[in-house]
N, C-alpha and C positions, 0 to 999 in steps of 0.2 A: 504494500500500500504506500502511496506517495502522491505528491502534487507536483505537476509539471506543466510547462507550456506545451501546447500541441506541436509546435515546430520542433522542439527538442525531442519529444517522444518519437516523432516520425524519423528524425535524424538518427537517433539511437537504434530504432528498430531496423532501419535500412542497414546499419553497420553490422548487425548480427542477424540477418534474415534467416539463416539456417536455424539459429537458436529459437527464433520467434515462430517460424512456420513449420518446423519439422521436429520439434521437441515433444515427444510423447509422454513427458512427465510433468509438464507445467501448463498452467492456464494463465492467460493474460486478460484482464478486464480493464476497460477504460470507461470512466463515467464523466459525463458533462455535468458539473456541479449545479449550474443554473437551472437545468431542466430535470436532473436526476435520471436522464436516459443513459443507458450504457450498452456497450457491446462486449462480448466475451468470445475469445478464441480459445476453445478448450483443448485438452491434451490429445484429442482425436482429430483435430483440424476442423471441427465444426464451429462455424461462426453464428453466434446468437445475437440478435438485435432486440433489445428491450426498450421499445418505444411505441407510443400510440400514434405517432406521426406517420401518415400514409406515404409521405415522401420517401421514406426508406424502402418501402415495398416497390415504389415506382423506380427508384434508383437500381435496386437489385434486379428487377425485370429488364431494365435498359442494359444492364451489364450481362444479361443472358442467364441469370440464375432462375431456376424453376421454383414456383411457389408450390411446395409439396410437403407432406409429412411422411417421414420414414421412421422405422424402428431405430432407436439410438444404437450406436455401435457398442456401447458398453452393456447392452442388454444380453450379449452373447460373449462367449470366451474370445479373447483377442490379445494381441501383443502390444506393449508400449515400447517404442524404440526411441532412443535418445542419440543425438549426434555425438560423435566421438569426443569432441572438445566442448561440450555444452557447459561444463564448469568454468572453463577459461573464458567463454563468451558471456557467462552469467555475471561475473564479477564487475566488468565495466558497465554493463546494462543496469545492474542494481545500484552501483555507486553513482553513476551519472544522473540517474533519475531520483536518487534518494529514497529507494524503495525499502519497505519493511515486509517481512514474511507474514502472511495472513493464512489462517487455517479455517 
């Protein structure tokens, strides 16, 4: 958990994309304080959007995402894979954004 400017968050995420998008052991949640809306990228690579703003649905459809419901990946046995150097990439990510671990 931490507070950061959006630009810094994007910059740091780009610098460790493998850590962010291929780490099967971590979840990243980003919340917009003024609206309390948030998105979460879970450890299975599923993006959750928590908002009542229909603009997000329109954007996802424009980007080619299908509006559907599927059984969640964690409902069945599965593997969690972590990049070989996830710990090395985690340190600057956590330090730069001033994050604290949340369970």
